[in-house]
C-alpha positions in Angstrom: -53.9 10.5 -4.6 -55.2 9.3 -8.0 -57.5 6.9 -6.2 -58.6 9.6 -3.8 -59.5 11.9 -6.8 -61.4 9.1 -8.6 -64.7 10.4 -9.9 -63.7 14.0 -10.5 -63.7 15.1 -14.1 -62.8 18.3 -15.8 -59.5 20.0 -15.1 -58.2 19.5 -11.6 -55.9 21.9 -9.7 -54.3 20.9 -6.4 -52.2 22.8 -3.9 -48.9 21.5 -5.1 -49.5 22.5 -8.7 -47.3 25.4 -9.8 -50.4 27.3 -11.1 -52.3 26.8 -7.8 -51.5 30.2 -6.2 -52.6 32.1 -9.3 -55.8 30.1 -9.9 -57.0 30.1 -6.3 -57.0 33.9 -6.1 -60.2 35.8 -6.3 -60.7 39.5 -7.2 -60.3 40.8 -3.7 -56.6 40.0 -3.0 -57.1 41.0 0.6 -58.9 37.7 1.1 -56.6 34.7 1.0 -58.2 31.2 0.8 -56.6 27.8 0.2 -58.9 25.3 -1.3 -58.1 21.6 -1.2 -59.0 21.1 -4.9 -60.2 23.4 -7.7 -62.2 21.7 -10.5 -62.6 23.6 -13.8 -65.8 22.2 -15.3 -66.4 22.1 -19.0 -69.7 20.2 -19.0 -72.6 19.7 -16.7 -71.4 16.2 -16.0 -68.2 17.6 -14.5 -70.3 19.7 -12.1 -72.4 16.7 -11.2 -69.4 14.6 -10.6 -67.8 17.2 -8.4 -70.9 17.5 -6.2 -71.1 13.7 -5.8 -67.4 13.5 -5.0 -67.7 16.2 -2.4 -70.6 14.3 -0.8 -68.6 11.1 -0.7 -65.7 12.8 1.0 -67.8 15.2 3.2 -65.9 18.1 1.8 -67.4 21.6 1.7 -68.3 23.0 -1.7 -67.8 26.5 -3.0 -69.1 27.7 -6.4 -67.0 30.1 -8.5 -68.0 31.9 -11.7 -66.1 35.2 -11.9 -64.5 35.0 -8.4 -65.6 38.5 -7.5 -67.4 37.9 -4.2 -66.1 40.7 -2.0 -65.7 38.6 1.1 -64.3 35.6 -0.9 -67.3 33.4 -0.4 -66.8 31.7 -3.8 -63.6 30.3 -2.4 -62.6 28.7 0.9 -59.8 26.9 2.7 -60.0 23.1 2.7 -62.9 23.1 0.3 -63.7 21.8 -3.2 -64.1 24.8 -5.5 -66.3 24.2 -8.5 -65.1 26.7 -11.1 -67.6 27.4 -14.0 -65.5 29.9 -15.9 -64.9 27.4 -18.8 -68.7 27.0 -19.2 -69.4 30.3 -21.0 -71.4 29.4 -24.1 -74.0 31.9 -25.2 -76.9 31.4 -27.6 -79.4 34.0 -28.8 -82.8 32.9 -30.2 -84.4 35.9 -31.7 -87.5 34.0 -32.7 -88.3 33.4 -29.0 -86.6 36.7 -27.9 -84.4 34.8 -25.4 -80.7 34.5 -24.6 -79.3 31.3 -23.1 -76.1 31.7 -21.0 -74.0 29.1 -19.3 -73.1 29.6 -15.7 -69.5 30.7 -16.2 -70.1 33.5 -18.7 -69.0 37.0 -17.6 -70.4 40.4 -18.2 -67.8 41.0 -20.9 -68.7 37.7 -22.6 -72.4 38.6 -22.7 -71.9 42.3 -23.6 -69.7 41.5 -26.6 -72.0 38.8 -27.9 -75.4 40.5 -27.5 -74.0 43.8 -28.8 -72.8 42.2 -32.0 -76.5 41.5 -32.6 -77.7 44.9 -31.7 -79.0 44.3 -28.2 -78.2 45.7 -24.7 -78.2 43.6 -21.6 -79.0 44.5 -18.0 -75.6 43.3 -16.7 -73.1 44.7 -14.2 -70.3 47.3 -14.5 -67.2 45.1 -14.0 -66.5 43.1 -17.1 -65.0 40.1 -15.2 -67.9 39.5 -12.9 -69.8 36.3 -13.5 -73.4 36.9 -14.8 -74.7 34.1 -12.6 -73.5 35.4 -9.3 -74.4 39.0 -10.4 -78.0 38.2 -11.4 -78.7 35.7 -8.6 -78.0 38.4 -6.0 -80.4 40.7 -7.7 -78.1 42.3 -10.2 -77.6 46.1 -10.0 -76.3 47.6 -13.2 -76.3 50.8 -15.2 -79.4 49.7 -17.1 -81.5 48.7 -14.1 -83.8 51.7 -13.9 -84.8 51.2 -17.5 -84.5 47.4 -17.9 -84.8 46.1 -14.3 -82.3 44.2 -12.2 -80.4 41.4 -13.7 -82.7 38.8 -12.1 -85.8 40.6 -13.5 -85.1 39.3 -17.0 -84.4 35.8 -15.8 -87.0 33.3 -17.1 -85.4 29.9 -16.2 -82.4 28.3 -14.6 -80.8 24.9 -14.7 -79.2 23.8 -11.5 -77.2 20.8 -10.3 -78.6 20.0 -6.9 -77.1 18.4 -3.7 -77.5 14.9 -5.2 -75.7 15.8 -8.4 -79.0 15.8 -10.4 -80.0 18.5 -12.9 -83.2 20.3 -12.1 -85.0 23.1 -13.9 -86.8 26.0 -12.3 -89.1 28.6 -13.9 -92.4 30.2 -13.1 -94.2 26.9 -13.7 -91.7 24.3 -12.6 -90.0 24.4 -9.1 -91.5 27.9 -8.9 -90.4 28.3 -5.3 -86.8 27.7 -6.2 -87.1 30.1 -9.1 -88.5 32.7 -6.8 -85.5 32.2 -4.4 -82.7 32.3 -6.9 -83.8 35.8 -8.1 -82.2 37.8 -5.3 -81.0 35.2 -2.7 -77.4 35.2 -3.8 -75.4 32.6 -5.7 -74.2 29.4 -4.0 -77.1 28.7 -1.7 -79.3 26.1 -3.5 -77.0 24.4 -6.0 -74.8 25.1 -8.9 -76.4 27.2 -11.6 -75.2 25.7 -14.9 -77.4 27.7 -17.3 -79.7 30.7 -17.3 -82.3 31.9 -19.8 -83.0 35.6 -20.0 -85.6 37.7 -22.0 -83.9 39.8 -24.7 -84.3 43.5 -24.3 -85.4 45.6 -27.2 -82.6 46.3 -29.7 -80.8 49.7 -29.4 -78.6 51.5 -31.9 -77.0 54.0 -29.6 -77.0 55.1 -25.9 -75.6 58.1 -24.1 -72.6 57.6 -21.9 -72.3 60.0 -19.0 -69.0 60.8 -17.3 -68.7 63.7 -14.9 -65.7 64.3 -12.6 -65.2 66.9 -9.9 -61.6 67.2 -8.6 -60.1 69.4 -5.9 -63.3 69.8 -4.0 -63.9 70.2 -0.2 -66.2 68.6 2.2 -68.9 71.2 1.9 -69.0 70.6 -1.9 -69.4 66.9 -1.2 -72.3 67.7 1.1 -74.0 69.8 -1.6 -73.4 67.0 -4.1 -75.2 64.5 -1.9 -78.1 66.9 -1.4 -78.3 67.3 -5.2 -78.0 63.5 -5.7 -81.0 62.6 -3.6 -83.1 65.5 -4.9 -82.3 64.4 -8.5 -83.1 60.8 -7.8 -86.6 61.6 -6.4 -87.7 62.7 -9.9 -85.2 61.0 -12.2 -86.0 59.8 -15.7 -86.4 56.0 -15.7 -84.2 55.8 -18.9 -81.2 57.0 -16.9 -79.3 55.0 -14.3 -76.3 56.6 -12.5 -73.7 55.7 -10.0 -72.4 58.7 -8.0 -69.4 58.8 -5.7 -67.7 61.0 -3.1 -64.2 59.9 -2.3 -60.8 60.7 -0.8 -57.9 59.3 -2.7 -54.1 59.6 -2.6 -54.2 60.7 -6.2 -57.1 63.2 -6.3 -57.7 64.2 -2.6 -61.4 65.0 -2.0 -63.3 64.4 -5.2 -66.7 63.3 -6.7 -67.9 61.6 -9.9 -71.0 60.6 -11.8 -71.1 57.7 -14.3 -74.1 56.4 -16.1 -76.1 55.3 -19.2 -79.1 57.0 -20.7 -81.3 55.3 -23.2 -81.9 58.5 -25.2 -79.8 61.2 -26.9 -77.1 63.5 -25.4 -79.1 66.7 -25.8 -81.9 65.3 -23.6 -79.4 63.8 -21.2 -77.8 67.2 -20.6 -81.2 68.7 -19.7 -81.8 66.0 -17.2 -78.3 66.4 -15.8 -78.2 70.2 -15.8 -77.8 70.6 -12.1 -74.9 68.2 -12.0 -73.2 70.0 -14.9 -73.5 73.4 -13.2 -71.6 72.4 -10.1 -68.2 73.9 -9.6 -65.2 72.0 -11.1 -67.4 69.8 -13.3 -65.5 68.2 -16.1 -67.9 66.1 -18.2 -68.4 64.1 -21.3 -72.0 63.3 -22.4 -71.8 61.6 -25.7 -73.6 59.1 -28.0 -71.9 55.7 -28.3 -72.9 52.1 -28.9 -74.0 50.1 -25.9 -70.8 48.0 -26.1 -68.6 51.1 -26.2 -70.4 52.5 -23.1 -70.0 49.4 -21.0 -66.4 48.9 -22.2 -65.4 52.4 -21.2 -67.0 52.1 -17.8 -65.6 48.6 -17.3 -62.1 49.7 -18.1 -61.8 51.5 -14.8 -61.7 48.2 -12.9 -58.3 46.7 -11.9 -57.6 43.0 -12.3 -57.2 42.6 -8.6 -57.2 45.0 -5.6 -57.1 44.8 -1.8 -60.2 46.3 -0.2 -62.8 46.1 2.5 -66.3 47.4 2.1 -69.9 47.4 3.4 -73.2 48.2 1.8 -76.6 49.5 2.8 -79.9 50.3 1.2 -81.1 53.9 1.6 -84.9 54.2 1.9 -85.3 57.9 2.8 -83.7 61.2 2.1 -81.0 62.2 4.6 -81.3 65.4 6.4 -78.5 68.0 6.4 -77.0 66.8 9.6 -77.0 63.2 8.4 -75.4 64.2 5.1 -72.6 66.1 7.0 -72.0 63.0 9.1 -71.9 60.7 6.0 -69.4 63.0 4.3 -67.3 63.0 7.5 -67.0 59.2 7.2 -64.4 59.5 4.4 -62.8 62.8 5.5 -59.8 60.8 6.9 -58.4 57.7 5.3 -57.1 54.7 7.2 -53.3 54.4 7.6 -52.0 52.9 4.3 -55.3 53.5 2.5 -54.9 54.9 -1.1 -58.6 55.4 -1.5 -61.7 55.8 0.7 -65.1 56.4 -0.8 -68.9 56.2 -0.7 -70.6 55.1 -3.8 -74.3 55.5 -4.5 -76.1 53.2 -6.9 -79.4 54.5 -8.2 -82.5 52.3 -7.8 -86.2 53.1 -8.6 -87.7 53.0 -12.1 -88.2 49.5 -13.3 -86.7 48.0 -10.1 -89.5 49.4 -7.9 -92.2 48.6 -10.4 -92.0 44.9 -9.4 -93.7 43.9 -6.2 -91.5 43.3 -3.2 -92.7 39.7 -2.9 -92.5 38.7 -6.5 -88.8 37.7 -6.1 -86.4 37.1 -3.2 -84.8 40.5 -3.8 -86.5 42.4 -0.9 -85.4 46.0 -1.0 -87.2 47.1 -4.2 -88.5 50.3 -2.6 -85.0 51.6 -1.7 -83.9 54.8 -3.4 -80.3 53.6 -3.8 -77.5 51.4 -2.5 -74.7 53.1 -0.6 -71.3 51.4 -0.4 -68.5 52.3 1.9 -65.0 51.2 0.8 -61.3 51.5 1.6 -58.4 50.3 -0.6 -54.9 49.6 0.3 -51.8 48.2 -1.4 -49.5 46.9 1.3 -50.4 43.9 3.4 -49.2 45.5 6.6 -52.1 47.9 6.6 -54.9 45.3 6.2 -56.0 45.4 9.9 -56.1 49.2 10.1 -58.3 49.4 7.0 -60.7 46.6 8.2 -61.0 48.5 11.5 -61.7 51.7 9.6 -64.8 50.1 8.0 -65.9 48.4 11.2 -65.7 51.7 13.2 -67.8 53.6 10.6 -70.3 51.0 9.7 -72.5 51.5 12.9 -73.4 55.1 11.9 -74.2 54.1 8.3 -76.3 51.3 9.6 -78.2 53.6 11.9 -79.6 55.7 9.1 -80.2 52.9 6.5 -82.1 49.6 6.2 -80.6 46.3 5.1 -77.5 45.3 3.0 -77.0 44.2 -0.6 -76.0 40.5 -0.8 -73.8 41.2 -3.8 -71.8 43.6 -1.7 -71.5 41.4 1.4 -70.0 42.4 4.8 -68.9 39.6 7.1 -69.4 41.6 10.3 -73.2 41.8 9.9 -75.3 40.7 12.8 -78.5 38.8 11.8 -77.2 38.8 8.3 -80.1 36.9 6.8 -82.5 39.6 7.8 -80.1 42.3 6.7 -79.8 40.7 3.2 -83.3 39.3 2.7 -85.6 41.2 5.1 -88.9 39.4 5.7 -88.1 36.8 3.1 -85.5 35.1 5.2 -87.8 32.4 6.7 -89.3 31.5 3.4 -85.8 31.2 2.0 -84.8 28.8 4.8 -87.7 26.5 4.0 -86.8 26.5 0.3 -83.2 25.8 1.2 -84.3 22.8 3.3 -86.4 21.5 0.4 -83.7 21.7 -2.3 -80.5 21.3 -0.2 -81.5 19.6 3.1 -77.9 18.5 3.9 -76.6 22.0 3.4 -74.0 20.8 0.9 -73.8 24.3 -0.6 -72.7 26.3 2.4 -70.5 29.3 3.0 -70.2 32.0 5.6 -73.4 34.0 5.6 -75.1 31.3 3.5 -78.7 30.3 4.0 -79.1 27.3 6.2 -82.0 24.8 6.1 -84.9 25.4 8.5 -83.8 22.1 10.2 -80.0 22.5 10.1 -79.2 19.5 12.3 -78.3 17.3 9.2 -75.3 19.3 8.0 -72.4 17.1 6.8 -69.2 16.6 8.8 -66.5 18.7 7.1 -63.5 16.9 5.7 -60.1 17.6 7.1 -57.5 16.8 4.5 -54.1 15.3 5.5 -50.7 16.0 3.9 -50.1 14.5 0.5 -47.3 14.6 -2.1 -47.4 16.0 -5.6 -46.7 12.7 -7.4 -49.0 12.2 -10.4 -51.0 15.4 -9.7 -52.8 17.0 -12.7 -51.1 20.1 -14.1 -53.8 22.7 -14.5 -51.7 25.1 -16.4 -53.1 24.1 -19.8 -55.4 26.0 -22.0 -58.7 26.3 -20.1 -60.3 28.8 -22.4 -63.5 27.4 -23.9 -66.1 29.4 -25.8 -68.7 28.7 -28.4 -71.1 31.4 -29.3 -74.1 30.5 -31.5 -76.7 32.7 -33.0 -80.2 31.6 -34.0 -81.5 34.2 -36.5 -85.1 35.1 -37.2 -84.4 34.7 -41.0 
């Protein structure tokens, strides 16, 4: 076994290690994958060595940062998982107004560091999500209407390619690759080992918005959706909201609004007055630091959960009949479901100011993302809940256009068009240029235009545990540096 693993560096986890079951698990515990080897990389050379090793052994590669891919595409059975979570260094250069982030840093890592210097960051809502996967898929977050998507602040990436070589991409160097990684999803073109973002303007305080509506009925949920789309048509670009109608074991039929406003609470209340006047509204609209806001919002996410979901882009206002049908999608939960909901993620503002062809993120003219989800706790209800989504998705698809790559759905037909619209053919040519052997492949990944040269997948044989590396050591590695203007 030692001879077989020769060439791999970093910290290696194999199936017979006692920490394997814990370390192989992604965020969605309804998805169970069993990789042949997990490599925790500490340096770029570890990533390069892993890619070269995978090529020698014709083993499929998966790339994992935060492990939050909803369909588990950052993992895979009988694969080599390149885990970047130990590569989470962050450097701010105020002179150049840039922030340099390694490929394994999470939203929490970045938020805590930039906030300590007085800056916000257009990251995501879940603290454990990897910034690389988040931003490469476009990057919706609660600052996007004001600061743009996560990918819109990206100025450069470093990537380990299919040959294990490091290449740089920006608007002047490998510009086609730089175009592709801003919206085409992580894991398609290589391993992103570092990213450079523009720093936003510093902020002192923001307004955190939290509104809950408990013990409502379906008619009130319909009125809520009517209000939501009317509000969004004329919304202030400084405010980004997520709204939700749901049916849970704990709350029954309910609704909520969460968001961040780059302004003061008095002005926020004026902008939100129609939401605050709805029956049963319990709200908090208060001034906090940016870090406090994202920490409070992030605290609602569990460490793991079992769920199935599907997303769509909404490009038009729904009529009253369509709204009634949408609300009816969650009227009844699947057997064993503890939660069923429809979440709406506001777009527009800075997102739609950028031309549709300037980046690979195609659906810039959408009003919002809508996301259908069911959550269960017992394994025996998995199939009923998956069928619940599958049975409801056709109607949702019929009134919407395209799906969000960061909220993937494995049952999509013609998934490249659904995720990337008219950009799909260009992306396939770029894939062929930078990964002609399709080394970086996964279900619903982009394949080269000429996909006849894909490698033969390795089929591992049984092995014993003798001399295997014990991965249950300290794998936390962090070095934050700050370059001051002074």
